[in-house]
TORKE-103243 format. One record per residue: x negated, y negated, z of N, C-alpha, C in turn; residue number from 1. Coordinates in steps of 0.2 Angstrom, whole numbers, plus 5000, padded with zeros to 4 digits. Each point is the difference from the previous one (the first is absolute). Example, Ala and Ser with C-alpha at 12.3 -4.5 7.8 and 13.67 -1.06 7.14 Angstrom:
2
  n.xx  n.yy  n.zz  ca.xx  ca.yy  ca.zz  c.xx  c.yy  c.zz  num
  4934  5028  5039   5004   4994   5000  4996  4994  5000    1
  5002  4995  4996   4996   4994   5001  5004  4995  5003    2
//
This chain:
308
  n.xx  n.yy  n.zz  ca.xx  ca.yy  ca.zz  c.xx  c.yy  c.zz  num
  5198  4965  5051   4998   5002   4992  5005  5002  4996    1
  5000  4997  4996   5006   4999   4994  4999  5008  4996    2
  5005  5003  4999   5001   5006   4996  4998  4998  4992    3
  5003  4995  4999   4998   4997   4992  4992  5000  4999    4
  4997  4997  5005   4993   5000   4999  4996  5006  5000    5
  5003  5005  5004   4998   5008   4999  5001  5003  4994    6
  5006  5000  4998   5002   5002   4993  4996  4997  4995    7
  4999  4993  5000   4995   4997   4995  4993  5004  5000    8
  4998  5001  5006   4993   5003   5000  5000  5006  4997    9
  5004  5004  5002   5001   5007   4998  5001  5000  4992   10
  5003  4995  4998   5000   5000   4991  4995  5000  4997   11
  4996  4995  5004   4993   4997   4997  4995  5007  5000   12
  5000  5004  5006   4996   5005   5000  5002  5005  4996   13
  5007  5002  4999   5003   5004   4994  4997  4999  4993   14
  5000  4993  4999   4997   4997   4993  4992  5002  5000   15
  4997  4999  5006   4993   5001   4999  4998  5007  5000   16
  5004  5005  5003   4999   5007   4999  5001  5002  4992   17
  5006  4997  4997   5002   5001   4994  4995  5000  4995   18
  4996  4993  5002   4996   4998   4995  4994  5005  5000   19
  4997  5002  5007   4995   5004   5000  5002  5008  4997   20
  5007  5002  5000   5002   5006   4997  4998  4999  4993   21
  5002  4994  4997   5001   5000   4993  4992  4999  4997   22
  4996  4996  5003   4993   5000   4997  4995  5005  5002   23
  5003  5006  5004   4997   5005   5002  4998  5005  4993   24
  5005  4998  4995   4999   5004   4993  4994  4997  4997   25
  4997  4995  5002   4994   4996   4996  4993  5001  5002   26
  4999  5005  5006   4995   5001   5002  5000  5009  5002   27
  4994  5002  5000   5000   5007   5004  4999  4999  5008   28
  5006  5003  5003   4999   5000   5007  4997  5007  5002   29
  4994  4999  5003   4995   5006   5003  4997  4997  5007   30
  4994  5005  5003   4998   4998   5004  4997  4993  5002   31
  4997  4998  4994   4997   4994   5001  5004  4994  5000   32
  5006  5000  4997   5005   4996   4999  5003  5000  5007   33
  5002  5005  5003   5003   4999   5007  4996  4997  5005   34
  4993  5002  5001   4995   4997   5004  5000  4991  4997   35
  4999  5000  4994   5000   4992   5000  5006  4996  5002   36
  5006  5003  4999   5007   4997   5004  4998  5000  5007   37
  5000  5005  5002   4999   5000   5008  4994  4996  5004   38
  4994  5000  4996   4995   4995   5002  5002  4993  5000   39
  5002  4998  4994   5004   4993   5000  5004  4998  5005   40
  5006  5004  5001   5005   4999   5005  4997  5000  5006   41
  4997  5006  5003   4998   5000   5007  4994  4996  5001   42
  4995  5000  4996   4993   4996   5002  5000  4992  4998   43
  5005  4999  4996   5000   4992   4997  5007  4997  5002   44
  5004  5002  4998   5007   4996   5000  5003  5000  5008   45
  4999  5006  5003   5003   5003   5008  4996  4994  5004   46
  4994  5001  5000   4996   4996   5005  5001  4992  4999   47
  5001  4999  4994   5001   4991   4998  5007  4999  5003   48
  5005  5005  5000   5007   4997   5002  4999  5000  5008   49
  4996  5004  5003   5000   5001   5007  4996  4993  5003   50
  4994  4998  4996   4997   4994   5001  5004  4994  4999   51
  5004  4999  4995   5002   4995   4998  5006  4998  5005   52
  5003  5005  5002   5005   5000   5005  4997  4997  5007   53
  4995  5003  5002   4997   4998   5006  4997  4993  5000   54
  4999  4998  4994   4996   4992   4999  5006  4997  5001   55
  5006  5002  4998   5007   4994   4999  5004  5001  5007   56
  4997  5004  5005   5004   5000   5006  4996  4998  5007   57
  5002  4996  5003   4997   4998   5007  5001  5005  5005   58
  4994  5003  5000   5000   5005   5007  4998  4998  5006   59
  5004  5001  5005   4999   4998   5006  5000  5006  5005   60
  4999  4999  5006   5000   5007   5006  5007  5003  4999   61
  5006  4997  4999   5006   5003   5000  5001  5004  4993   62
  4996  4998  4995   5001   5003   4993  4996  5006  4999   63
  4994  5000  5004   4996   5005   5002  5003  5007  5003   64
  5005  4997  5006   5004   5005   5003  5005  5003  4996   65
  5002  4998  4996   5005   5001   4994  4997  5005  4995   66
  4995  4999  4999   4995   5004   4995  4999  5006  5003   67
  4998  5000  5006   4998   5007   5004  5008  5004  5000   68
  5005  4996  5002   5006   5004   5000  5002  5003  4994   69
  4999  4996  4994   5003   5002   4994  4995  5007  4997   70
  4993  5000  5002   4997   5005   4999  5001  5007  5003   71
  5002  4999  5008   5002   5006   5003  5007  5003  4997   72
  5004  4994  5000   5008   5002   4997  5000  5004  4994   73
  4994  4997  4996   5000   5005   4993  4998  5007  5001   74
  4994  5001  5004   4999   5006   5002  5005  5005  5002   75
  5004  4996  5005   5006   5004   5003  5004  5002  4995   76
  5004  4995  4996   5003   5002   4994  4998  5005  4995   77
  4994  4999  4999   4996   5006   4995  5001  5007  5003   78
  4998  5001  5006   5001   5005   5004  5007  5004  5001   79
  5004  4994  5001   5007   5004   5000  5002  5002  4993   80
  4999  4996  4995   5001   5003   4993  4997  5007  4999   81
  4994  5000  5001   4997   5007   4999  5003  5006  5005   82
  5000  4998  5006   5005   5005   5004  5006  5002  4998   83
  5005  4995  4996   5007   5001   4999  4998  5004  4993   84
  4996  4998  4995   4999   5004   4994  4998  5008  5001   85
  4996  5001  5006   4998   5006   5002  5005  5004  5003   86
  5005  4997  5003   5006   5004   5004  5005  5002  4994   87
  5000  4996  4995   5005   5002   4994  4998  5004  4997   88
  4992  5001  4999   4998   5004   4995  5000  5008  5002   89
  4999  5000  5007   5001   5006   5004  5007  5002  5001   90
  5005  4995  5000   5007   5004   5000  5002  5001  4992   91
  4998  4996  4996   5003   5001   4992  4996  5003  4996   92
  4993  5000  5001   4996   5004   4996  4994  5004  5004   93
  5004  5005  5004   4997   5004   5004  4993  5005  4997   94
  5002  5001  4994   4995   5005   4997  4995  4996  4995   95
  5000  4993  4999   4996   4996   4997  4993  4999  5002   96
  4995  4999  4996   4994   5001   5001  4998  4992  5000   97
  5004  4996  4999   4999   4993   4999  5003  4995  5006   98
  5001  5003  5006   5002   4996   5006  4996  4994  5002   99
  4993  5001  4998   4995   4996   5002  5000  4993  4996  100
  5002  5002  4993   5001   4994   4995  5006  4997  5001  101
  5006  5003  5002   5006   4998   5000  5000  4995  5006  102
  4996  5002  5005   4999   4996   5007  4998  4994  5000  103
  4994  5000  4995   4997   4995   4999  5003  4994  4995  104
  5003  5003  4996   5004   4997   4994  5006  4996  5004  105
  5003  5003  5005   5005   4997   5004  4999  4995  5004  106
  4993  4999  5003   4998   4996   5005  4996  4994  4997  107
  4996  5000  4995   4997   4995   4997  5003  4999  4994  108
  4999  4992  5001   5004   4997   4994  4995  4995  4997  109
  5002  4997  4994   4997   4996   4995  4999  4993  5002  110
  4998  5000  5007   5000   4993   5003  4994  4995  4997  111
  4996  5003  4997   4994   4995   4997  5002  4997  4993  112
  5001  5006  4996   5001   4998   4992  5007  4996  5001  113
  5004  5002  5001   5007   4996   4999  5002  4996  5007  114
  5000  5003  5005   5000   4997   5007  4997  4993  5001  115
  4995  4999  4998   4995   4993   5002  5004  4995  4995  116
  4999  5002  4995   5002   4995   4993  5008  4997  5003  117
  5005  5006  5001   5005   4997   5000  5002  4998  5007  118
  4997  5000  5006   5001   4996   5004  4996  4993  5000  119
  4996  5000  4995   4997   4993   4999  5004  4996  4996  120
  5004  5004  4995   5005   4996   4997  5007  4998  5003  121
  5001  5003  5005   5006   4999   5003  5000  4997  5007  122
  4995  5000  5003   4998   4998   5007  4995  4994  5000  123
  4995  5001  4996   4995   4994   4999  4993  5004  5004  124
  4995  4995  5001   4994   5002   5001  5000  5004  5008  125
  5004  4998  5005   5000   5003   5006  5005  5007  4998  126
  5003  5000  4997   5003   5008   4998  4995  5004  4997  127
  4996  4998  4995   4994   5004   4996  4996  5001  5005  128
  4998  4996  5005   4995   5001   5007  5002  5005  5003  129
  5006  5001  5002   5003   5005   5004  5001  5007  4996  130
  5002  4999  4994   4999   5006   4995  4994  5003  5000  131
  4995  4996  4999   4993   5003   5000  4998  5004  5006  132
  5003  4997  5006   4997   5004   5005  5004  5006  5001  133
  5007  5000  4999   5004   5007   4999  4996  5004  4995  134
  4999  4999  4994   4996   5004   4996  4993  5001  5004  135
  4996  4997  5003   4995   5003   5004  5002  5006  5005  136
  5005  4999  5003   5003   5005   5003  5001  5007  4997  137
  5003  4997  4994   5001   5008   4996  4993  5001  4997  138
  4995  4997  4999   4994   5002   4997  4996  5004  5007  139
  5001  4998  5007   4998   5003   5004  5003  5007  5002  140
  5006  5000  4999   5004   5007   5000  4998  5005  4994  141
  4999  4997  4996   4998   5004   4993  4993  5004  5001  142
  4996  4996  5003   4993   5002   5000  4998  5004  5007  143
  5006  5001  5003   4999   5003   5008  5005  5005  5000  144
  5006  4999  5002   5005   5005   4999  5001  5004  4993  145
  5000  4995  4996   5001   5003   4992  4995  5006  4998  146
  4994  4997  5002   4994   5005   4998  5002  5007  5004  147
  5000  4998  5007   5001   5006   5004  5005  5004  4998  148
  5005  4998  4999   5006   5005   4997  4998  5005  4994  149
  4996  4995  4996   4999   5003   4993  4993  5006  5001  150
  4996  4998  5004   4994   5004   5000  5003  5007  5003  151
  4999  5006  4997   5001   5006   5003  4997  5002  5007  152
  4994  4998  5001   4996   4999   5005  5002  4997  5006  153
  5004  4994  4997   5003   4996   5007  4995  4997  5004  154
  4994  4997  4997   4994   4997   5003  5000  4993  4999  155
  4997  4995  5004   4999   4994   4998  4992  4998  4999  156
  4998  4998  4995   4993   5000   4998  4998  4993  4999  157
  4993  4999  5000   4997   4993   4998  5001  4998  4994  158
  5002  5004  4994   5003   4998   4994  5008  4998  5001  159
  5003  5002  5005   5007   4997   5001  5000  4993  5002  160
  4995  5000  5004   4998   4993   5004  4998  4995  4995  161
  4996  5003  4995   4997   4995   4995  5004  4999  4995  162
  5005  5004  4998   5005   4997   4995  5005  4995  5003  163
  5001  4999  5006   5004   4994   5003  4997  4994  4999  164
  4993  5000  4998   4997   4993   4998  5001  4999  4993  165
  5004  4996  4999   5001   4999   4992  5001  4992  4999  166
  5000  4997  4994   5000   4993   5000  5006  4996  5002  167
  5006  5002  4999   5007   4997   5004  4999  5000  5007  168
  4997  5005  5004   5000   5000   5006  4994  4995  5002  169
  4995  5000  4996   4993   4995   5002  5004  4992  4999  170
  5003  5000  4994   5003   4993   4999  5006  4998  5006  171
  5003  5005  5003   5004   4998   5006  4995  4998  5006  172
  4995  5003  5000   4996   4999   5007  4996  4993  4999  173
  4998  4999  4993   4997   4995   4999  5002  4993  5000  174
  5007  5000  4998   5005   4995   5000  5003  4998  5007  175
  4999  5005  5004   5003   4999   5006  4995  4997  5005  176
  4993  5002  4998   4995   4997   5004  4998  4993  4997  177
  5001  4999  4995   4999   4993   4997  5006  4996  5002  178
  5005  5002  5001   5007   4996   5003  4999  4999  5008  179
  4997  5005  5003   4999   4999   5007  4995  4995  5002  180
  4994  5000  4996   4994   4994   5002  5002  4994  4996  181
  5007  5000  4997   5001   4994   4997  4996  4998  4994  182
  4997  5004  4997   4997   4999   4994  5003  4998  4994  183
  4999  4995  4996   5003   4996   4995  4996  5003  4994  184
  5003  5006  4995   4996   5001   4994  5000  4995  4996  185
  4995  4999  4994   5001   4995   4996  5007  5001  4996  186
  5001  4994  4997   5006   5000   4996  5000  5004  4994  187
  4994  5000  4998   5000   5004   4993  5001  5009  5002  188
  4997  5002  5004   5002   5006   5002  5007  5001  5001  189
  5003  4994  5005   5006   5002   5000  5005  4999  4994  190
  4997  4998  4995   5004   5000   4994  5000  5006  4995  191
  4993  5002  5001   4998   5007   4997  5005  5005  5003  192
  5001  5000  5005   5003   5006   5005  5008  5000  4998  193
  5003  4994  4999   5007   4999   4999  5000  5002  4993  194
  4996  4999  4994   5001   5002   4994  5000  5008  4998  195
  4994  5002  5004   5000   5008   5001  5005  5004  5002  196
  5003  4996  5006   5005   5003   5004  5007  5001  4996  197
  5000  4995  4996   5005   5001   4994  5001  5005  4996  198
  4993  5005  4999   5000   5006   4996  5003  5005  5004  199
  5001  5001  5006   5002   5005   5004  5007  5003  4998  200
  5006  4996  4999   5006   5003   4999  5000  5003  4992  201
  4997  4996  4995   5002   5002   4993  4995  5006  5000  202
  4994  5001  5002   4995   5005   4999  5003  5007  5003  203
  5003  4999  5006   5003   5005   5004  5007  5004  4997  204
  5003  4994  4997   5006   5003   4996  4999  5003  4993  205
  4995  4997  4997   4997   5002   4994  4998  5008  5000  206
  4996  5001  5007   4997   5006   5001  5007  5005  5001  207
  5004  4998  5004   5006   5005   5001  5003  5001  4993  208
  5001  4995  4995   5003   5002   4994  4995  5005  4997  209
  4995  4999  4999   4995   5005   4997  5000  5008  5003  210
  5002  5000  5007   5000   5005   5003  5008  5004  4998  211
  5005  4996  4999   5006   5003   4998  5000  5004  4993  212
  4995  4997  4995   4999   5002   4994  4997  5007  5001  213
  4996  5001  5006   4996   5006   4999  5003  5006  5002  214
  5007  4999  5004   5002   5005   5003  5003  5006  4994  215
  5000  5006  5002   5003   5005   4996  5007  5002  5003  216
  5005  5001  4995   5006   5002   5002  5000  5006  5003  217
  4997  5006  4999   4999   5006   5004  4998  4998  5007  218
  4997  4996  5002   4996   4999   5006  5005  4997  5004  219
  5004  4995  4997   5004   4997   5002  5006  5005  5004  220
  5002  5004  4996   5006   5004   5001  4997  5006  5005  221
  4993  5001  5000   4997   5006   5004  5001  4996  5008  222
  4998  4993  5000   5000   4997   5007  5007  4997  5002  223
  5005  4999  4996   5006   4998   5002  5003  5002  5005  224
  4999  5006  5003   5003   5005   5005  4996  4997  5007  225
  4995  4998  5000   4995   4997   5005  4999  4993  5002  226
  5001  4995  4994   4999   4993   5000  5005  4997  5003  227
  5005  5003  5000   5007   4997   5005  4998  4998  5006  228
  4996  5004  5003   4998   5000   5008  4996  4991  5001  229
  4994  5000  4996   4997   4993   5001  5004  4995  4998  230
  5004  5000  4995   5004   4995   4997  5006  4998  5005  231
  5003  5004  5003   5005   5000   5005  4997  4996  5006  232
  4994  5002  5002   4997   4999   5007  4998  4993  4998  233
  4996  4998  4996   4996   4994   4997  5006  4995  4999  234
  5005  5001  4997   5004   4994   4995  5006  4999  5005  235
  5003  5006  5003   5006   4998   5003  4999  5001  5008  236
  4998  5005  5003   5000   5002   5007  4994  4995  5005  237
  4994  4998  4996   4996   4996   5004  5002  4993  5000  238
  5003  4997  4994   5003   4992   5001  5005  5000  5005  239
  5004  5005  5000   5006   5000   5006  4996  5000  5007  240
  4995  5005  5001   4997   5001   5006  4997  4994  5003  241
  4995  4996  4994   4999   4993   5002  5003  4995  5002  242
  5005  5000  4996   5006   4994   5001  5003  5002  5008  243
  5002  5007  5001   5002   4999   5007  4995  4999  5005  244
  4993  5001  4999   4995   4998   5005  5000  4992  5000  245
  5001  4997  4994   4998   4992   5001  5008  4998  5003  246
  5004  5002  4999   5006   4999   5004  4999  5002  5007  247
  4998  5004  5002   4999   5001   5008  4995  4996  5003  248
  4994  4999  4995   4995   4995   5004  4998  4994  4995  249
  5002  4995  5003   5001   4993   4995  4992  4998  5000  250
  4998  4999  4993   4994   4998   4998  5000  4994  4996  251
  4994  4998  4999   5000   4993   4995  5003  5001  4992  252
  5004  4995  4998   5003   5002   4994  4995  5002  4994  253
  4996  4997  4999   4994   5002   4994  4998  5008  5002  254
  5000  5001  5005   4997   5008   5002  5007  5005  4999  255
  5006  4997  5003   5005   5004   4999  5001  5001  4992  256
  4999  4995  4996   5001   5001   4992  4995  5005  4997  257
  4994  4998  5003   4994   5003   4997  5001  5009  5002  258
  5002  5001  5006   5001   5007   5002  5005  5003  4995  259
  5006  4997  5000   5005   5003   4996  4997  5002  4992  260
  4998  4994  4997   4997   5001   4994  4995  5006  5000  261
  4996  5000  5004   4995   5005   4999  5003  5007  5002  262
  5004  5001  5004   5003   5006   5001  5004  5002  4994  263
  5002  4996  4995   5004   5002   4995  4997  5002  4994  264
  4993  5000  5001   4995   5002   4994  5000  5006  4997  265
  4999  5002  4994   5000   5007   4998  4993  5003  5001  266
  5000  5007  5000   4994   5004   5003  4994  4998  4996  267
  4995  5001  5004   4993   4997   4999  4997  5002  4994  268
  4999  4995  4995   4997   5000   4993  4992  5005  5002  269
  4996  4998  5004   4995   5003   5002  5000  5007  5002  270
  5006  5003  5000   5001   5006   5001  4998  5006  4997  271
  4999  4999  4993   4998   5004   4994  4992  5000  5002  272
  4997  4996  5001   4993   4999   5000  4997  5004  5007  273
  5004  4998  5006   4999   5004   5006  5001  5007  4999  274
  5006  5002  4998   5000   5007   4998  4996  5003  4996  275
  4998  4997  4995   4993   5002   4996  4995  5002  5003  276
  4998  4995  5004   4994   5000   5005  4999  5006  5005  277
  5007  5002  5003   4999   5005   5005  5005  5007  4997  278
  4999  5001  4994   5003   5005   4996  5007  5001  5002  279
  5004  4996  5000   5008   5001   5001  5003  4999  4993  280
  5006  4999  5000   5004   5000   4993  5001  4992  4998  281
  4995  4999  4996   5001   4993   4998  5004  4999  4996  282
  5003  5006  4995   5006   4997   4996  5007  4999  5003  283
  4999  5003  5006   5007   4998   5005  4999  4994  5002  284
  4994  4998  5002   4999   4993   5002  5003  4995  4994  285
  4998  5000  4993   5000   4997   4996  5007  5000  4997  286
  5004  5005  5001   5008   5001   4999  5003  4995  5006  287
  4998  5002  5006   5005   4997   5005  4998  4992  4999  288
  4994  4998  4999   4998   4993   5000  5004  4996  4994  289
  5001  5005  4995   5003   4995   4995  5008  5001  5001  290
  5002  5005  5002   5008   5000   5001  5002  4996  5004  291
  4996  5000  5007   5002   4996   5005  5000  4991  4997  292
  4994  4999  4997   5000   4994   4998  5005  4998  4995  293
  5002  5003  4996   5006   4999   4995  5006  5000  5005  294
  5003  5004  5003   5005   5000   5005  5000  4993  5005  295
  4993  4999  5002   5001   4994   5006  5002  4993  4996  296
  5000  5000  4993   5001   4995   4997  5008  4998  5001  297
  5004  5004  5001   5007   5000   5003  5000  5000  5008  298
  4996  5005  5003   5002   5000   5007  4998  4994  5004  299
  4995  4996  4998   4997   4995   5004  5005  4995  5001  300
  5002  4997  4993   5007   4995   5001  5006  5003  5004  301
  5002  5006  4999   5006   5004   5002  4999  5000  5009  302
  4993  5003  5001   4999   4999   5007  5001  4993  5003  303
  4996  4996  4997   5000   4992   5003  5009  4999  5002  304
  5002  5000  4995   5007   4999   4999  5005  5003  5006  305
  4999  5007  5000   5003   5004   5006  4997  4998  5007  306
  4994  4998  5001   4998   5000   5007  5002  4991  5001  307
  5001  4997  4995   5002   4992   5002  5007  5001  5003  308
//
């Protein structure tokens, strides 16, 4: 994979974020606006990019084995990141009450909003498919281990299981079932999914641009002593660890590239929503997401160059 292509993609992402930040002044950002952005991205664009990728890839028995491998390795990478974040928080932030948040922000990346569109652009349909499976592993980790960590009572309830049933996950299941039984969807449906899939990257970047403009300097200064932990783990340590694992265990080229890209993603954009739901520090989630996203625009091409 050429570094120039990665840099070009990062430049495009930067421009889209800048456009979102600029036009955030033209409307009122509130709870309804936030829900609209998230609903369009999560419930429309993301499922379509998943289905579009599956429709374009010839799935066979070997591919299904690779899908299972990517899903399991995704969970492993996520848990490893959470563990590293928790360990560093206990070493350098002994008295902090935000260790749970720091651990989750260290392990769970923006593999859906940024990762899937980026893999689709750099690798193609197969990369988008593996990226979607990786993101499914992130979703699984969020609604199991993530929720368990955030819940002070530390229990796994039916509501937790219910939260795992979402439209992107359903799209993966439906798409794989369709491919397994070799069902050919109508050409019109394929065209519609391709058109809607193109919304994913711009909408996600616009949303991040809007989030940037909502940050308050005081909160950024307050969080600066803690956010370095998830940023260091997410953008530097985890890509190096994943590169080492890939070097030890030789895997297919598309999977190698997908795992590297997904391991370099900034902290989870949905962290703010997750923290809000479970009475954690949602502002810390927002600050970490925004800062890690801005910094990742330089670390992603830099890490690729270093690893190569």
